[in-house]
C-alpha positions as CSV (number, residue, x, y, z in Angstrom):
1,M,5.3,-18.0,-2.9
2,E,5.7,-14.3,-3.7
3,Q,3.8,-12.8,-6.6
4,N,5.6,-12.4,-9.9
5,S,6.0,-8.6,-9.3
6,G,8.2,-9.3,-6.3
7,V,11.8,-10.5,-6.2
8,I,12.2,-14.1,-5.3
9,P,14.3,-14.8,-2.2
10,V,17.7,-16.4,-3.1
11,D,17.4,-19.8,-1.4
12,G,17.4,-22.0,-4.5
13,P,19.8,-22.5,-7.5
14,R,22.1,-19.6,-8.0
15,F,23.2,-20.3,-11.6
16,I,20.3,-21.5,-13.8
17,V,20.8,-22.4,-17.5
18,I,17.8,-22.6,-19.9
19,E,18.4,-24.9,-22.9
20,G,16.5,-26.3,-25.8
21,P,16.3,-26.2,-29.6
22,I,15.6,-23.0,-31.6
23,G,12.0,-21.7,-31.2
24,V,11.3,-23.5,-27.9
25,G,11.2,-20.3,-25.8
26,K,14.4,-20.5,-23.8
27,T,15.4,-16.8,-24.2
28,S,11.9,-15.6,-23.2
29,L,11.9,-17.9,-20.2
30,A,15.4,-16.8,-19.2
31,K,14.3,-13.1,-19.3
32,R,11.3,-13.7,-17.2
33,L,13.2,-15.7,-14.6
34,A,15.8,-12.9,-14.5
35,Q,13.1,-10.4,-13.7
36,S,11.7,-12.7,-10.9
37,F,15.1,-13.1,-9.3
38,A,16.4,-9.5,-10.2
39,S,19.4,-11.4,-11.5
40,E,22.2,-11.2,-14.0
41,L,21.0,-12.2,-17.4
42,I,23.5,-13.8,-19.8
43,L,22.1,-14.3,-23.3
44,E,23.4,-16.3,-26.2
45,R,23.1,-13.4,-28.6
46,A,23.0,-15.6,-31.7
47,E,22.1,-12.5,-33.8
48,E,25.6,-11.3,-33.4
49,N,27.0,-14.2,-35.5
50,P,27.5,-12.7,-39.0
51,F,27.5,-16.2,-40.6
52,L,24.2,-17.4,-39.1
53,E,21.9,-16.1,-41.9
54,R,24.1,-17.7,-44.5
55,F,24.1,-20.9,-42.5
56,Y,20.3,-21.1,-42.5
57,R,20.3,-20.5,-46.2
58,N,23.0,-23.1,-46.9
59,R,24.0,-25.1,-43.9
60,R,26.7,-27.1,-45.6
61,H,28.7,-24.2,-46.9
62,A,28.5,-21.9,-43.8
63,A,28.6,-24.4,-41.0
64,L,32.3,-24.1,-40.1
65,P,32.6,-20.3,-39.8
66,T,29.2,-20.3,-37.9
67,Q,30.5,-22.8,-35.3
68,L,33.9,-21.2,-34.9
69,F,32.3,-17.8,-34.3
70,F,30.1,-19.3,-31.6
71,L,33.1,-21.0,-30.1
72,F,35.1,-17.8,-29.7
73,Q,31.9,-16.0,-28.5
74,R,31.6,-18.7,-25.8
75,A,35.1,-18.1,-24.6
76,R,34.2,-14.4,-24.0
77,Q,31.0,-15.4,-22.4
78,I,32.7,-17.7,-19.9
79,E,34.7,-14.7,-18.7
80,Q,31.5,-12.7,-18.4
81,I,29.9,-15.4,-16.3
82,R,32.9,-15.6,-14.0
83,Q,32.8,-11.8,-13.5
84,A,29.0,-11.9,-12.9
85,D,29.6,-14.3,-10.1
86,M,31.2,-11.5,-8.1
87,F,28.3,-9.1,-8.4
88,S,25.0,-11.1,-8.7
89,P,23.6,-13.6,-6.2
90,V,21.7,-15.3,-9.1
91,R,22.7,-15.7,-12.7
92,I,20.4,-16.8,-15.6
93,A,21.7,-17.9,-19.0
94,D,19.8,-19.0,-22.1
95,F,22.5,-21.4,-23.3
96,L,24.7,-24.2,-22.0
97,I,28.2,-23.8,-23.2
98,D,28.8,-27.6,-23.2
99,K,26.1,-28.0,-25.9
100,D,28.1,-26.2,-28.6
101,R,29.7,-29.4,-29.7
102,L,26.3,-30.9,-30.2
103,F,25.8,-28.4,-33.0
104,A,29.3,-29.0,-34.3
105,E,28.6,-32.8,-34.5
106,L,25.3,-32.1,-36.2
107,N,26.5,-29.7,-38.9
108,L,30.2,-30.3,-39.6
109,D,31.8,-32.9,-41.7
110,P,34.5,-35.1,-40.1
111,N,37.5,-32.9,-41.2
112,E,35.7,-29.7,-40.1
113,L,34.8,-31.3,-36.8
114,A,38.5,-32.3,-36.2
115,L,39.5,-28.7,-36.9
116,Y,36.8,-27.4,-34.6
117,D,38.1,-29.7,-31.8
118,Q,41.7,-28.6,-32.3
119,V,40.7,-24.9,-32.0
120,A,38.5,-25.7,-28.9
121,A,41.4,-27.4,-27.3
122,T,43.6,-24.3,-27.7
123,L,41.0,-22.2,-25.9
124,D,41.0,-24.4,-22.9
125,L,37.4,-23.6,-22.1
126,D,36.4,-24.3,-18.5
127,P,32.8,-23.0,-18.0
128,P,31.4,-22.8,-14.5
129,K,29.0,-25.5,-13.5
130,P,25.3,-24.6,-13.4
131,D,23.3,-25.3,-10.2
132,L,20.3,-26.2,-12.5
133,V,19.8,-26.8,-16.2
134,V,16.2,-26.4,-17.5
135,Y,15.8,-28.3,-20.7
136,L,12.8,-27.2,-22.8
137,Q,11.6,-29.7,-25.4
138,A,8.9,-29.6,-28.0
139,P,8.1,-31.4,-31.3
140,A,9.6,-30.0,-34.5
141,S,6.0,-29.1,-35.7
142,V,5.6,-26.9,-32.6
143,L,9.0,-25.3,-33.1
144,M,8.1,-24.5,-36.8
145,R,4.9,-22.7,-35.7
146,R,6.8,-20.7,-33.1
147,I,9.6,-19.8,-35.5
148,A,7.1,-18.6,-38.1
149,A,5.1,-16.6,-35.5
150,R,8.1,-14.7,-34.2
151,G,9.0,-13.7,-37.7
152,I,12.8,-13.4,-37.6
153,P,13.7,-13.2,-41.3
154,Y,16.8,-15.4,-41.4
155,E,15.0,-18.1,-39.4
156,Q,12.2,-18.6,-42.0
157,S,14.4,-20.8,-44.2
158,I,14.7,-23.4,-41.4
159,D,13.0,-26.7,-42.4
160,E,11.2,-29.2,-40.2
161,A,13.6,-32.0,-41.0
162,Y,16.5,-30.0,-39.5
163,L,14.5,-29.3,-36.4
164,E,13.8,-33.0,-36.1
165,R,17.5,-33.8,-36.3
166,L,18.2,-31.1,-33.8
167,G,15.6,-32.4,-31.4
168,E,17.1,-35.9,-31.6
169,A,20.6,-34.5,-31.0
170,Y,19.4,-32.6,-27.9
171,A,17.6,-35.8,-26.6
172,R,20.9,-37.8,-27.0
173,F,22.9,-35.0,-25.3
174,F,20.6,-34.9,-22.3
175,Y,19.9,-38.7,-22.1
176,D,22.9,-39.3,-19.8
177,F,23.6,-35.7,-18.8
178,D,24.8,-35.6,-15.2
179,A,27.0,-32.5,-15.0
180,A,24.3,-30.6,-13.1
181,P,20.8,-31.1,-11.8
182,L,18.4,-31.3,-14.7
183,L,14.7,-30.3,-15.2
184,I,13.2,-31.6,-18.4
185,V,10.1,-29.5,-19.4
186,N,7.4,-30.4,-21.9
187,A,7.4,-26.9,-23.4
188,A,4.7,-27.9,-26.0
189,S,2.1,-28.2,-23.2
190,I,2.7,-25.0,-21.3
191,D,3.1,-21.3,-22.0
192,P,5.1,-19.8,-19.1
193,I,5.5,-16.5,-20.9
194,H,1.8,-15.7,-21.5
195,R,0.1,-17.8,-18.8
196,E,0.8,-16.8,-15.3
197,A,-0.3,-20.1,-13.8
198,D,2.1,-22.0,-16.0
199,Y,5.0,-19.7,-15.1
200,Q,4.3,-19.9,-11.4
201,A,4.1,-23.7,-11.5
202,L,7.4,-24.0,-13.3
203,L,9.0,-21.4,-11.0
204,H,7.9,-23.4,-8.0
205,R,9.4,-26.5,-9.4
206,I,12.7,-24.8,-10.2
207,L,13.0,-23.4,-6.7
208,R,12.6,-26.9,-5.2
209,I,15.3,-28.7,-7.2
210,R,18.7,-29.3,-5.5
211,H,20.0,-32.5,-7.3
212,G,19.0,-35.2,-9.7
213,R,16.9,-35.4,-12.8
214,H,13.3,-34.2,-12.8
215,Y,10.4,-33.9,-15.3
216,F,7.7,-31.2,-15.6
217,N,4.7,-32.1,-17.8
218,P,1.6,-30.6,-16.3
219,A,-0.7,-32.0,-19.0
220,A,0.4,-35.6,-18.3
221,E,0.2,-35.0,-14.5
222,A,-3.4,-33.7,-14.9
223,L,-4.4,-36.9,-16.7
224,G,-2.7,-39.0,-14.0
């Protein structure tokens, strides 16, 4: 395999999506993969949502405008992804558009969720299918430490109970996910951003996947 400073040949998945709960490291991994592939990078850009800080302070009162903003943002990003297909042999995104309803179900009351679904239906979203989804997972306690360490002010009001519920929602979402090949990564046991060996091992696994469901847990594999 080429060293990290070189561009990876394009013989693996061409549209890779990195997913996982807040604090798990999906954006950092997406950026590093984009460097390796010299690829188009499509970021979630949650910081552009003007309701997000209010949501983390009071989830009940700000959930609906927060979700609707993300919904309209996704519609614009789908068009961006489709346009990127014409110019870049590889695309890396740090969000899966299909997971937006996961957050809607978690944070909206039944009437708000019904309104959200009505609005979503009018947008007729039809996102392109990824060639690979990399799902990063870690316990809520690990996510709390990482959120504290990166120091984004509006995230500091996030509580561990919410992260536990979010982690459970992600686990349910991906339990029977079959819309694309899936790599489930134990992100609590590796640091692909700061440890080159971890990154290269994960990159090697990503390049090999063509179909099906796979798991990447180096700590468990070492014990085995």
